[in-house]
Residue frames as qw, qx, qy, qz and C-alpha x, y, z in Angstrom:
[[0.715, 0.334, 0.245, 0.563, -98.92, 88.94, 95.78],
 [0.291, -0.555, -0.028, 0.779, -96.80, 92.09, 95.87],
 [0.437, 0.808, 0.364, 0.150, -97.77, 94.96, 93.58],
 [0.460, -0.276, 0.149, 0.831, -95.29, 97.36, 91.99],
 [0.249, 0.798, 0.463, 0.295, -96.59, 100.68, 90.76],
 [0.294, 0.215, -0.082, 0.928, -95.81, 104.40, 90.54],
 [0.083, -0.656, -0.568, 0.491, -97.59, 106.71, 92.94],
 [0.290, 0.888, 0.335, 0.120, -99.14, 109.91, 91.66],
 [0.206, -0.936, 0.173, 0.228, -96.34, 112.08, 92.97],
 [0.402, -0.499, 0.651, 0.407, -93.67, 110.03, 91.24],
 [0.744, 0.489, 0.452, -0.044, -95.54, 109.26, 88.00],
 [0.399, 0.894, -0.180, -0.095, -93.54, 111.75, 85.96],
 [0.214, -0.671, 0.706, 0.069, -90.26, 110.29, 87.19],
 [0.685, 0.022, 0.728, -0.011, -91.43, 106.77, 86.34],
 [0.669, 0.701, 0.235, -0.080, -92.43, 107.87, 82.84],
 [0.188, 0.881, -0.427, -0.078, -89.05, 109.49, 82.29],
 [0.431, -0.453, 0.780, 0.015, -87.27, 106.37, 83.58],
 [0.748, 0.292, 0.594, -0.055, -89.35, 104.10, 81.34],
 [0.546, 0.834, -0.010, -0.081, -88.63, 106.28, 78.32],
 [0.066, -0.790, 0.605, 0.069, -84.93, 106.22, 79.13],
 [0.599, -0.182, 0.780, 0.010, -84.91, 102.41, 79.34],
 [0.725, 0.550, 0.410, -0.060, -86.78, 102.11, 76.03],
 [0.355, 0.902, -0.230, -0.081, -84.42, 104.54, 74.32],
 [0.284, -0.635, 0.715, 0.061, -81.37, 102.72, 75.67],
 [0.706, 0.070, 0.705, 0.005, -82.64, 99.36, 74.40],
 [0.644, 0.736, 0.193, -0.073, -83.34, 100.79, 70.94],
 [0.272, 0.892, -0.360, -0.001, -79.97, 102.42, 70.53],
 [0.502, -0.523, 0.688, 0.027, -78.06, 99.45, 71.97],
 [0.856, 0.306, 0.417, 0.020, -78.97, 97.39, 68.91],
 [0.360, -0.369, 0.504, 0.693, -76.10, 97.34, 66.39],
 [0.526, 0.626, -0.014, -0.576, -76.98, 98.78, 63.01],
 [0.852, 0.276, 0.404, 0.188, -76.86, 96.82, 59.76],
 [0.054, -0.734, 0.408, 0.541, -73.87, 97.70, 57.58],
 [0.827, 0.526, -0.049, -0.191, -73.57, 96.85, 53.89],
 [0.673, -0.366, 0.540, 0.350, -70.81, 94.35, 53.11],
 [0.092, -0.221, 0.657, 0.715, -71.36, 94.09, 49.36],
 [0.642, 0.494, 0.355, -0.468, -74.09, 94.29, 46.75],
 [0.003, -0.411, 0.764, 0.497, -73.48, 92.16, 43.67],
 [0.215, -0.048, -0.873, -0.434, -75.57, 90.46, 40.98],
 [0.531, -0.435, -0.390, -0.614, -78.82, 91.38, 42.67],
 [0.743, -0.422, -0.486, 0.186, -77.73, 90.14, 46.10],
 [0.037, -0.758, 0.285, -0.585, -77.03, 92.47, 49.03],
 [0.744, -0.241, -0.546, 0.299, -75.23, 91.23, 52.15],
 [0.206, -0.791, 0.167, -0.552, -75.27, 93.15, 55.43],
 [0.648, -0.087, -0.651, 0.386, -73.75, 92.52, 58.85],
 [0.447, -0.836, 0.024, -0.318, -74.17, 93.54, 62.46],
 [0.481, 0.365, -0.638, 0.477, -70.98, 93.58, 64.53],
 [0.698, -0.621, -0.333, -0.126, -71.76, 92.26, 68.01],
 [0.355, -0.885, 0.268, -0.135, -69.92, 93.13, 71.22],
 [0.764, -0.377, 0.480, 0.209, -67.60, 90.10, 70.94],
 [0.048, 0.579, -0.551, -0.599, -66.68, 91.06, 67.34],
 [0.329, 0.190, 0.900, 0.214, -68.66, 88.18, 65.86],
 [0.234, 0.119, -0.310, -0.914, -71.12, 89.00, 63.09],
 [0.499, 0.439, 0.694, -0.277, -74.79, 88.48, 62.51],
 [0.091, -0.168, 0.588, 0.786, -75.40, 88.49, 58.76],
 [0.526, 0.556, 0.487, -0.421, -78.32, 89.24, 56.50],
 [0.160, -0.131, 0.672, 0.711, -78.64, 88.70, 52.75],
 [0.491, 0.552, 0.430, -0.520, -81.45, 89.77, 50.45],
 [0.054, -0.155, 0.694, 0.701, -82.36, 89.13, 46.84],
 [0.650, 0.380, 0.269, -0.601, -85.37, 88.95, 44.53],
 [0.269, -0.071, 0.877, 0.391, -85.82, 86.07, 42.08],
 [0.481, 0.250, -0.186, -0.819, -88.14, 86.72, 39.15],
 [0.767, 0.088, -0.436, -0.461, -90.84, 84.20, 38.25],
 [0.400, 0.100, -0.859, 0.302, -90.30, 82.17, 41.43],
 [0.640, -0.566, -0.187, -0.485, -92.44, 81.12, 44.37],
 [0.435, -0.578, 0.594, -0.352, -91.86, 79.97, 47.93],
 [0.951, 0.037, 0.270, -0.143, -92.71, 76.46, 46.76],
 [0.723, 0.615, -0.256, 0.182, -89.84, 76.68, 44.28],
 [0.032, 0.716, -0.581, 0.386, -87.35, 77.52, 47.01],
 [0.671, -0.350, 0.569, -0.323, -88.40, 74.74, 49.38],
 [0.947, 0.307, 0.073, -0.055, -88.31, 72.34, 46.44],
 [0.490, 0.698, -0.437, 0.284, -84.71, 73.42, 45.80],
 [0.290, -0.603, 0.613, -0.419, -83.86, 72.94, 49.47],
 [0.899, -0.096, 0.329, -0.273, -85.29, 69.41, 49.32],
 [0.860, 0.468, -0.172, 0.110, -82.84, 68.44, 46.58],
 [0.606, -0.720, 0.295, 0.167, -79.90, 67.59, 48.83],
 [0.811, 0.117, 0.349, 0.454, -77.91, 66.22, 45.89],
 [0.377, 0.761, 0.181, 0.496, -77.88, 69.69, 44.33],
 [0.426, -0.895, -0.086, 0.097, -76.94, 71.50, 47.55],
 [0.659, -0.406, 0.236, 0.587, -73.13, 71.28, 47.08],
 [0.468, 0.423, 0.414, 0.656, -73.50, 73.07, 43.72],
 [0.008, -0.783, -0.215, -0.584, -74.94, 76.24, 45.25],
 [0.584, -0.811, -0.015, -0.029, -74.08, 76.28, 48.98],
 [0.324, 0.780, -0.475, 0.245, -70.52, 77.56, 49.30],
 [0.033, 0.515, -0.798, 0.312, -68.01, 75.04, 50.77],
 [0.757, -0.088, 0.482, -0.432, -70.70, 72.40, 51.43],
 [0.210, 0.355, -0.848, -0.331, -69.77, 68.99, 50.03],
 [0.281, -0.205, -0.934, -0.075, -72.52, 66.83, 51.54],
 [0.441, -0.142, 0.250, -0.850, -76.09, 67.35, 52.73],
 [0.301, -0.121, -0.941, -0.094, -78.14, 64.47, 54.11],
 [0.589, -0.414, -0.072, -0.690, -81.72, 64.40, 55.37],
 [0.066, 0.236, -0.892, 0.381, -81.46, 62.57, 58.69],
 [0.006, -0.372, -0.888, 0.269, -85.03, 62.46, 59.91],
 [0.236, -0.431, -0.363, -0.792, -88.48, 63.81, 59.08],
 [0.015, -0.088, -0.722, 0.686, -90.04, 64.85, 62.38],
 [0.369, 0.606, 0.566, -0.420, -93.30, 66.10, 60.87],
 [0.552, 0.650, 0.414, 0.318, -94.43, 67.47, 57.49],
 [0.102, 0.966, -0.007, 0.236, -93.04, 70.86, 58.57],
 [0.399, -0.799, 0.447, -0.043, -89.92, 69.76, 60.49],
 [0.946, 0.227, -0.184, 0.140, -86.77, 67.81, 59.76],
 [0.553, -0.704, 0.356, 0.271, -83.18, 67.19, 60.81],
 [0.730, 0.666, -0.102, 0.113, -80.36, 67.63, 58.29],
 [0.718, -0.466, 0.244, 0.456, -76.63, 66.85, 58.35],
 [0.500, 0.859, -0.074, 0.086, -74.21, 69.08, 56.40],
 [0.800, -0.259, 0.132, 0.525, -70.47, 68.65, 55.87],
 [0.160, 0.981, -0.055, -0.097, -68.38, 71.77, 55.30],
 [0.820, 0.127, 0.076, 0.553, -65.11, 71.54, 53.38],
 [0.169, -0.945, -0.059, 0.274, -63.58, 74.72, 54.75],
 [0.577, 0.743, -0.185, 0.285, -60.93, 76.67, 52.81],
 [0.740, -0.083, -0.297, 0.597, -57.36, 76.51, 54.14],
 [0.266, 0.279, -0.855, 0.347, -56.31, 77.15, 56.88],
 [0.601, -0.218, 0.294, -0.710, -59.74, 76.51, 58.43],
 [0.172, -0.086, 0.979, -0.069, -60.49, 72.94, 59.57],
 [0.364, -0.231, -0.710, -0.557, -63.40, 71.03, 58.10],
 [0.298, -0.013, 0.568, -0.767, -66.65, 71.16, 60.05],
 [0.217, -0.340, -0.839, -0.365, -70.08, 69.59, 60.15],
 [0.280, -0.032, 0.338, -0.898, -73.42, 70.71, 61.50],
 [0.079, -0.399, -0.909, -0.091, -76.74, 69.08, 62.32],
 [0.169, -0.026, 0.060, -0.983, -79.70, 71.40, 61.98],
 [0.173, 0.504, 0.810, -0.243, -83.35, 71.33, 62.95],
 [0.058, -0.062, -0.354, -0.931, -85.63, 73.09, 60.44],
 [0.186, 0.545, 0.750, -0.326, -89.23, 74.22, 60.83],
 [0.057, 0.188, 0.478, 0.856, -91.30, 75.79, 58.05],
 [0.047, 0.565, 0.670, -0.479, -94.19, 78.04, 59.10],
 [0.162, 0.662, 0.480, 0.552, -96.69, 80.38, 57.49],
 [0.205, -0.165, -0.293, 0.919, -96.38, 84.02, 58.60],
 [0.403, 0.495, 0.275, -0.719, -99.28, 85.47, 56.62],
 [0.766, 0.530, 0.318, -0.175, -100.90, 85.15, 53.19],
 [0.556, 0.802, -0.211, 0.053, -97.76, 86.38, 51.42],
 [0.071, 0.712, -0.652, 0.251, -94.95, 85.25, 53.72],
 [0.956, -0.220, -0.196, -0.002, -93.50, 81.98, 54.96],
 [0.122, -0.817, 0.526, -0.201, -90.51, 81.39, 57.20],
 [0.913, 0.052, -0.380, 0.139, -87.99, 78.60, 57.51],
 [0.368, -0.819, 0.373, -0.236, -86.26, 78.62, 60.90],
 [0.852, 0.237, -0.424, 0.198, -83.03, 76.65, 61.36],
 [0.432, -0.781, 0.375, -0.251, -81.18, 75.86, 64.58],
 [0.366, 0.449, -0.807, 0.116, -78.15, 73.70, 65.41],
 [0.884, -0.348, 0.096, -0.296, -78.77, 70.38, 67.14],
 [0.251, 0.679, -0.688, 0.051, -75.15, 69.29, 67.71],
 [0.344, -0.318, 0.832, -0.296, -75.87, 66.32, 69.99],
 [0.847, 0.211, 0.063, -0.483, -78.19, 64.41, 67.68],
 [0.932, 0.277, -0.205, 0.114, -75.27, 62.34, 66.31],
 [0.739, -0.499, 0.126, 0.435, -71.83, 61.47, 67.76],
 [0.126, 0.892, -0.291, -0.322, -69.02, 63.70, 66.56],
 [0.901, 0.391, -0.048, 0.183, -66.67, 62.55, 63.80],
 [0.683, -0.497, 0.142, 0.516, -63.00, 62.37, 64.70],
 [0.457, -0.068, 0.348, 0.816, -61.02, 65.19, 63.11],
 [0.006, -0.545, -0.485, -0.684, -64.13, 67.21, 62.20],
 [0.017, -0.075, -0.455, 0.887, -65.28, 70.17, 64.30],
 [0.061, -0.596, -0.793, -0.111, -68.98, 70.12, 65.12],
 [0.066, -0.335, -0.030, -0.939, -70.72, 73.51, 64.88],
 [0.211, -0.402, -0.826, 0.334, -72.87, 73.90, 67.98],
 [0.077, 0.622, 0.326, -0.708, -74.17, 77.46, 67.54],
 [0.053, 0.083, 0.599, 0.794, -76.21, 78.27, 64.45],
 [0.257, 0.605, 0.609, -0.444, -79.48, 80.17, 64.19],
 [0.071, -0.080, 0.523, 0.846, -80.80, 81.08, 60.75],
 [0.410, 0.556, 0.561, -0.456, -84.03, 82.27, 59.18],
 [0.141, 0.144, 0.634, 0.747, -85.29, 82.32, 55.61],
 [0.298, 0.552, 0.455, -0.632, -88.14, 84.82, 55.23],
 [0.230, 0.171, 0.736, 0.613, -89.90, 84.36, 51.88],
 [0.261, 0.561, 0.329, -0.713, -92.22, 87.07, 50.60],
 [0.443, 0.420, 0.690, 0.389, -94.26, 86.67, 47.45],
 [0.071, 0.586, -0.007, -0.807, -94.32, 89.87, 45.37],
 [0.671, 0.510, -0.149, -0.517, -96.67, 89.20, 42.45],
 [0.946, 0.276, -0.166, -0.015, -94.69, 86.74, 40.28],
 [0.434, 0.580, -0.536, 0.435, -91.39, 87.37, 42.06],
 [0.799, -0.479, -0.340, 0.130, -89.97, 86.01, 45.31],
 [0.001, 0.818, -0.377, 0.434, -88.19, 88.25, 47.80],
 [0.869, -0.165, -0.406, 0.230, -85.72, 86.24, 49.89],
 [0.145, -0.812, 0.368, -0.430, -84.32, 87.51, 53.17],
 [0.877, -0.073, -0.430, 0.201, -81.79, 85.31, 54.94],
 [0.229, -0.812, 0.374, -0.384, -80.38, 85.98, 58.41],
 [0.907, -0.050, -0.384, 0.166, -77.80, 83.87, 60.20],
 [0.237, -0.794, 0.486, -0.279, -75.69, 83.88, 63.33],
 [0.979, -0.004, -0.192, 0.066, -73.19, 81.05, 63.71],
 [0.308, -0.789, 0.531, 0.002, -70.04, 80.30, 65.66],
 [0.701, 0.445, -0.539, -0.141, -67.57, 77.97, 63.93],
 [0.898, -0.423, 0.123, 0.017, -66.05, 76.41, 67.05],
 [0.847, 0.182, -0.018, 0.500, -62.41, 75.43, 67.20],
 [0.478, -0.562, -0.023, 0.675, -59.59, 77.95, 67.27],
 [0.406, 0.540, 0.395, 0.622, -60.32, 79.95, 64.14],
 [0.175, -0.198, -0.200, 0.944, -59.67, 83.69, 64.72],
 [0.269, 0.667, 0.549, -0.425, -62.83, 85.80, 64.76],
 [0.189, 0.679, -0.239, -0.668, -61.59, 88.11, 62.00],
 [0.025, 0.225, -0.866, -0.446, -60.91, 85.15, 59.70],
 [0.176, 0.392, 0.897, -0.100, -64.27, 83.55, 60.38],
 [0.245, 0.714, 0.284, -0.592, -66.02, 86.86, 59.68],
 [0.160, 0.555, -0.503, -0.643, -64.24, 87.26, 56.35],
 [0.009, -0.021, 0.962, 0.274, -64.96, 83.69, 55.23],
 [0.192, 0.492, 0.791, -0.310, -68.58, 83.86, 56.40],
 [0.269, 0.685, 0.077, -0.673, -69.34, 87.10, 54.54],
 [0.184, 0.424, -0.683, -0.565, -67.81, 85.86, 51.29],
 [0.047, 0.105, 0.991, 0.074, -69.58, 82.50, 51.60],
 [0.262, 0.568, 0.610, -0.486, -72.95, 84.12, 52.28],
 [0.297, 0.636, -0.196, -0.685, -72.63, 86.36, 49.22],
 [0.164, 0.296, -0.840, -0.424, -71.60, 83.51, 46.93],
 [0.139, 0.230, 0.951, -0.154, -74.28, 81.20, 48.30],
 [0.337, 0.625, 0.441, -0.550, -77.11, 83.67, 47.71],
 [0.292, 0.570, -0.442, -0.628, -75.84, 84.45, 44.19],
 [0.082, 0.135, -0.960, -0.230, -75.70, 80.73, 43.42],
 [0.230, 0.375, 0.823, -0.361, -79.13, 80.15, 44.97],
 [0.379, 0.624, 0.125, -0.672, -80.77, 82.91, 42.90],
 [0.296, 0.460, -0.655, -0.522, -79.25, 81.53, 39.69],
 [0.006, -0.008, -1.000, -0.017, -80.19, 77.92, 40.49],
 [0.279, 0.473, 0.670, -0.499, -83.72, 78.95, 41.42],
 [0.369, 0.614, -0.095, -0.692, -84.19, 81.11, 38.31],
 [0.370, 0.417, -0.712, -0.427, -82.96, 78.39, 35.95],
 [0.893, -0.120, 0.111, -0.419, -84.75, 75.54, 37.78],
 [0.529, 0.462, -0.708, 0.077, -81.56, 73.47, 37.98],
 [0.229, -0.230, 0.812, -0.485, -82.86, 71.15, 40.68],
 [0.509, -0.187, -0.751, -0.376, -85.27, 68.27, 41.18],
 [0.527, -0.422, 0.289, -0.679, -87.84, 68.39, 43.97],
 [0.215, 0.091, -0.962, 0.139, -87.87, 65.31, 46.18],
 [0.503, -0.492, -0.644, -0.300, -90.84, 63.63, 47.83],
 [0.530, -0.434, -0.506, 0.525, -89.56, 64.99, 51.16],
 [0.095, 0.499, 0.089, 0.857, -90.40, 68.63, 50.38],
 [0.154, -0.270, -0.645, 0.698, -91.15, 70.40, 53.66],
 [0.135, -0.648, -0.556, -0.502, -94.59, 71.95, 54.15],
 [0.132, -0.455, 0.276, -0.836, -95.79, 74.79, 56.36],
 [0.684, -0.439, -0.574, -0.100, -97.04, 73.73, 59.79],
 [0.518, -0.825, 0.090, -0.209, -96.17, 73.87, 63.48],
 [0.346, 0.571, -0.665, 0.334, -92.82, 73.60, 65.26],
 [0.831, -0.456, -0.063, -0.313, -93.93, 70.86, 67.64],
 [0.928, -0.123, -0.116, 0.331, -90.45, 69.31, 67.93],
 [0.258, 0.857, -0.165, 0.414, -88.58, 72.58, 68.41],
 [0.456, -0.761, 0.389, -0.247, -87.25, 71.66, 71.84],
 [0.983, 0.063, -0.086, 0.147, -85.38, 68.56, 70.69],
 [0.536, -0.690, 0.294, 0.388, -81.75, 68.49, 71.88]]
């Protein structure tokens, strides 16, 4: 097997080169910029090289736990009341106690066409105070509906951190809407929707306006993460 290494005479050059590569990688990452902070929710964005956005939203809900949030997420009937532009959420399949597949229908504001998305979710424990819900698009699980654009790129993460009696929620998402929607319009709609959704979520969670279902997801392993 071939070995690659720096000789003694060129060690300094190798160290300088390695440092340069590390510095370049660090500074090539786009910085987070504040979109808006309102009603206890802050939304940030990273502008990527193709002008699409990766978004992050943060809030703290008093007197709430991670169990409260996953209980809210299990109540699919309540979802359209707090998730912006969502009119239908259906649990398709429970893959394991910590994994499921969900269908969501998006009634997009004019002039954007309606869309749907099928997502795989996995809920894992990070440490004693943190849990994480990872969500990825699984567009081929069901046939597409005529006249509805299927979202095929979506990666999102809910990071839940318990702070005494309060719950810190950090949500990150990168999604491409598909279709012919201009990037600038999608960015504007996505930022507004993220802000409204997190405001609605915090209020719904604080006032306990939901009913936990028997299908509440539990922390575990992502054994079905490679499903198509």
